[in-house]
Structure formats: structure tokens, C-alpha cells
N, C-alpha and C positions, 0 to 999 in steps of 0.2 A: 481734585479741584480742576476746573476748566481754566485754561490759560487764555487770557485775552490780551491783545496788543494795546498798551496805553494810548489814549488819544483817539482810538478808532471806535466811535460810539454813534449809533444812529437810532432814532426813535421814529417809527413810521405811524402816521395817523391812519387808522383803518385796519380792520382785521379780516379783510377779504382775500381773494385768491392772489392778488398782486403782492400783498404782504407775505402770504404763505410761500410764494415762489421766490421771494427775496431772501428767505431764511437760509437756503442752501448756500448761495454765494456768500452771505454774511458769515456763516460758519467757516467756510473755506478760507476766508480772508482774516479770520480771527477778530471779527467785529463784535462789539457788545451791541446786540440787536434787540430792540424792544418794540412792541406794537401797542397801540391804544385801540382796543376792540370794544365794540358796543356791548358785547355779550361773551361769556365764556364759551358759548356755542359757535362763535364765529370761526370760520375754517382756519384762519391763521393761529388761533389760540391753541389748536391741537398740536402745533409743531414749534411754536416759539415759547421758550421757557420764560422769558421776561414779557409776560402779557399783562397789561394794565387794563382794567375794565372801567370804561367811562365814555361819555359822549364827546363827539368831535367838536361840539360847540359849548363845552364846559371849560372855562379858562383854567380852573384848578386841575382838571385832568390833563390839559395840555402842558401845564407847568410841571406836573409830576412826570410826564413823559420825557421832558427835557432835562430832568435831574441827572447829575453825573456827567454833565458836559455833552450830552447827546445832541447831534445835529438832527433837527426835526425835518422830516419829509413826509410824503403822502402816498397813499394808494387810492385816494379819490380827491376831488377838488372842492369839497363842500365846507371846508373850515372857514369861518368868518375871518376876513382879512384884518379886522380891527384887533382880534385876539392875537393874530400872528404878529402884528406890529407891537403889541404889548410884550410878546416874547422877545422880539428883537431889542426893544428898549431895555429889557432885563439882561441883555448880553447873549441871548440864545441865537445860534446860527439856524436860520430857517431857509431851506433850499428845496424848490425855488422860493424866492421871497414873495411877500404878499402883492407887491406891485406887478410882478410877472404873473403870479397865479390868478390874479383877478381877470386876466384875459381868457383863461380857461374856464372860469366860473360864469362869466357874463358874455353871451354871444354878441350883444350889441357893442360892448366895449371892444371885443375882439374884432368885429367888422370895422369899427372906426380905425383901429390900429393898423389892420391889414391895408385898408384903403389909404391911410396916411403914409404907409411905407411904399405905396405905388405897386402893390402886389395884386394879382388878379383875384377878384371875388365875383360871385353872382351879384346882380343888381340887388340892392336892399334898402330898407327904410324902417325906422322906428315909427310905429303907428299906435293910435289909442282908440280908434273907433272903426267899425266896419266900413264906413264910407271911405276911409283912407286906404283900407285894403282894396276896395273897389277901384279907386283912382290908380293905385299901383298896378293892379291887374290889367286895367284898361291900357296903361302905358307899356307894360312889359309883357303882357300876354297871360292868359289863363291856361292851366291852373297856376296857383302860386303856393309857396311854402310858408305857412304861418307857424311861428315859434314863440315860446316864452323864453326870455333871454337867460333866465336862471333856473336851475333845479332839474333840468331834463337830462336824460342819458339813455343810451341804447334805444333810441327812437321815441322815448317818452318825451312829452312836451313839444312834439312836432306833428303838424297836420298838413296834408295837402288839401287845399280848398279850391273848389271849382267855380264858386260864385260868391257874390256878396251875401246871399242868404246862408250859404255854408259857413262863411266867416262869422256872421251874426250868431249862428248856433254855437260854434266853438267858443267864441268870446263870451257868450252868455253863460255857458256851462262851466267855464274854467276860471278860477281865481288865482292869478299868479302869486307866487310867494313874495313877501316884502322885498322891495328893491328890484324886482323883475319888471320888465316892460315887454310889450308885444313887438315882435320883429317880423317883417314880411320880406321874403326873398324870391328872386326869380327862380322858377323851376327850370332846371337844365336837363335836357335829354342827353344824358352822358353815354359815352361808349363804354367806359369802365371806371371803377374807383381804385385809387391808389393811395398809398401812405408812404411818406418819407420820414424816417426816424433818425435823429441825431442825438448825441450826448455831448454836453458842454460842461466844463469845469469852471470854478471861479477864476482861474488864471486865464480863461479864454481858450484853452485847448478844446478841440471839438473833433469828433469822429462821426462818420455817417454810415449807416447800414444800407445795404442794397434796397432800392425802392421796391415795394411789394404791391401786388394787386390784391384787392380785397373784394369779397362778395358779401352783401348784407341780405338777411332775410328778416322781415318785420323789424327793421331798424337795428338788428343785432348782427355783429360780425359772425359769419358762418364758415368762411374759407379764406385762407391767405396763401398766396403763391409767391415765393421768393426765388429769383427776382421776378418782377412783373413781366410776363411773357410777351405782352403786346405793346411794350413801350420801347421807343427808340432810344439810342444812347443820348441823343440831344435832349429828349424829354426827361430822361432820368437825371441827367446833369442839372437841368433847369429845376426839377423838383427838389433836389438836394440843395441847390443854391438858395432857393426860397426858404427852406427849413433852416439853413444856417443863418440867413439874414434875420429871420424871426427870432431865433435863439439869441443872436447877438444884440439886436436892437431892443428886445424886451427883457434882456438880461436873464434868460432862463438858465438855471443851474440844475443839472440832472438830465433825464430823458425828455425829449420833446417829440411828439408824433404830430405830423401835419397831414390830415386827410384831405384828399383832393379829388375832383372830378376831371376826367379827360373828355373833352367835347370837341369833336372834329379836329383832334390833334392838339388843341389848346388846353392848358391846365388852369383850373379854378380852385381856390382854397375853400374847403368846406368847414372843417373843425380843427381845433387844437386840443391836445392833451399834454399836460406837463408832468408826466409820470411814466412808468412802464405801461405798455398799451397792448391790447389784444392783437394788433397787427404785428407785434414783435415777439409773440410767444414762440414762434418757430426758431428763434435764435438760441433757445436753450439747447437744442439738439443740432442746429444747423449753422451756427456761427462760432468763431473761435472764442468770442467773449459774448455772453448773453446780454440782453438789454437790462436784466436785473442786476448783474454784476457791474455793468458800466454805470447804471444809475447810482449804485452805492459808491463806486469809485469817484464819480463826479461830485456827489454832495459832500464827500470827505476830502475833496481836492487831491485825490490820488491820480497818478498817471492813468490815462484811459486805456482800455484794452482793445485789441484788434477786432474790428467788427466784420471782417471778411468771412465769407461762407466756407464751410468745410466740404461742400460738394457743389455740383452744378445747379441743383434745384432743391428746394425744400417746400413741402406742402403741409399746412396745418389745417385741421378741420375741428371745429368746436363740437363737443358733446353737450347737447341741450336736453333738458327734461322734456319727455314726450307727453302728449295729451293724456295717454292712458298709462296706468301704473305698469312698471317693469320690475323684474327682479333686481336685487342690488347689482350695481355696475361691475363689482368685482367678480360676479358670477360669469361674466362674459370673458374674463381674462383667459381662461383655459383655451377657448375657441380661437379668439383673435390673435393671441400670442403664439399659439401652436401653428396657426395658419400663416403667420407673418412674423418671424423672429426679429426682423429689423424694425418693427413698429415700436414707437415710443408712446406710452400712455401717461398722461398727467391728470389725475383726479384731484379735485379741490376739497374733498371731504364734506360736501354739502348734502343736506337732505334733498331727496329727489322731489322736485316740483315742476309742473309744466312751464316751459319757456324759461327755465333757469339755467344759466351756464353752470355745468357740472364738471367740466374738464375739457381736455383737448387731446388729439392724437397728432403725431408728427411723423413724417417719413422724409428721408433725404436720399438723393441719388442722382442718376444721370438721365433717366427716362421720365420726362414729365407726365405723359399720359398714364404710364404705369403707376407713378406716385399718386396721381389724383385718384385712380381706381382703388389703390390700396388704402389710402387714408379715408375715403368716403365709405368703403365697405366696412372698415373697422368701426367708424363712428356710427354708421347706420345699424350695425349689429348691436352695438352697445345701447342704442336708443330704441331697439325693438322694431326697427323699420324693415330689416331683413332677418331671416332666421337660419341662414346657412352660409 
């Protein structure tokens, strides 16, 4: 019989890689960990014994996940907040709560909150017609970034538009989901992208991870460097302070990732995620306490773990499904692990499809250029980009 510690129970909505990577820390802490997966084929279902099959927008499935006193948390932000409020009214602990989570679900709501807090954002406006996009572009400069406020992720639901004709085409072809609005933002020619991650508990304890530099390809995170190599100490402190302010003022419980642009030395907030995040996957191998463990600790109101790094640098590179078919990723193990015994590989158990996140590789150490070379070589070999 498996021994669990009474009172430590978490139900995570979503059966993706974030839930899968939460299973190890949950087991180590003796947590009763369950996931609500859309399908038995979801990658978390292969490793989580307590897997419930159901939709994230089915109130009965959500109620079943909460049975046994489980704290409900998330590996994605798409659960309707009305259903989460019903859970709260029934006495379920939902962390982060729906009032906080709404800011990660709706980009327009997030922009209003960030602006009200006096934190830096690109210029933005809610629009309904192409001529309003044109007026914004004429005022703030072209191109502009056009977004649907709800339902987008990994670059989906985001368009760079060069003209009013371009905006007309996008808005004619796309029907936003119910509750979503069109949002237009100033296009910033940034020097780099960074992410600040913090964990916060119900008691208000908070810890901050080193600020990282991220690189995106086609809207998807491709590379993370910890700590961000081109950031000054003052910039890193400012980024962490902003993340802590957002976590406190929006009452975020669990992990919070704040993605930012660096523009001529100034920081501008881009996106929020209230869950473990791709920018923190390096922490599994490169921090004293991973983002996944600290998310579980936070939602259970346990003392938070040490977020400091175990080496001077860590590099994480995503393994993404290539355009052309490749052999099973495990077939590459013998080569990349023999070539680099210090390499850490994390595969998510997903079917290989083009442009799909399949896993990541991480290396930690003292020599950043060497780490970048090692991580990219391993990922490229597994994706079939290089063959030696």
C-alpha cells in the first residue's frame, strides 16, 4: 500500500507536460496527486496513477477532481472561472483563485490590471473595428500587434499587422471565442525577452527564481538561459520586484511567470502565466527546488523551497517536432548521452508531430558558451537537424 500524508492532496486540471513534470515532486512529498486529463492518451496520464478523464469545462469532472479534499490547481488557464467559483462556494480550495486566474486568461483584463498597478506595458487598446486599429497604428507607429484577448497560446491568436488592410483581413477571417475581444498593442523592437518567476503561498511567503532570458521561434519558447546573461543587476531586481507586486496585488497562489521585453534597457510586461512555465523548466536540474515542487508547496501552503541555482549557469532547449518524420526520440539517447553524460533529457511521452513540444534538454555548469553548444547539439540531433 502506498503511504500518503493526510491533508496533502492536489488535483491538477490538465494532462499535459506540466502535470506530468509535477508528478515526481508530488511523489517525493507524499502528496495525493491527481490530474484531470482530456484523454487517457494525454502525456500525464501515463505517469499519474490517479488520472480522471474529463473536460476542463465540465463542472462534474472538476467536482470529481476536487473529491477527497484536493486543492485544485492547473497546468493551463482555460477553465471557466464561473465553474471555479462554484467549486469555491462548495468549500474547495482553488489556487490560484478565479479572480487571479482571469488575468492569465484574458489579455485585455491583464493589460488593465498592469496599467492600474502603474507597471510598464506597451501602449494598448481594446478595438472592435479595423479603423480603430488604423487609428492606433497612426498614433503609435506601424506595425502593430493584434491579438484576441482569450484562447491564444504559444503565438496562436497573435498577428503582426502592417496596415489597415492587413487588419481587415485578419479580423474578417477570425471569430474570437465567446467573451474575447480584439486587443491592439504597440510593437516593441526589443533587445531581448526575459521572464521573472516567483512562487507565492496563501500566507504571503514568496520566493523568486533568477530572471532568465528566453528566445522564441514562431511564438514558442525555444531556449532559456539562467540567469539572463545580458541583464544588469538593477534590471534583474526591477523584474523580480514587478513579479512580486503582481503576485501580491492579484493574489496569485502558486507559480507566476511574468514575461517581459527589454527595450533600450527598459522593461515592459508582455504576458502572465499563473502555473509552472516553460521559462522555468531549467529549474528541475538547475535549482535547489524546482518550479514544479514550489508550485505544489505553494498551493498546499507549505514552506517554500530554496530557488537558488546549483551552478553558475543553466541552459534549456526545447525539443520540438520537426517538419519531416524522424525515428523515435529514444533512438537518439545512445548518441547524445554517450557524447555528453552531463546532459539531462526530459521527454513528455507525446506522439511526434510537427511544431509540437516533445521535451527539453538541460545542461548546467560554469561555461555558458559551452553549455549553449551542448544543449543545442543534443536538441538538434534529437530533432534530426544534425546527424553527428
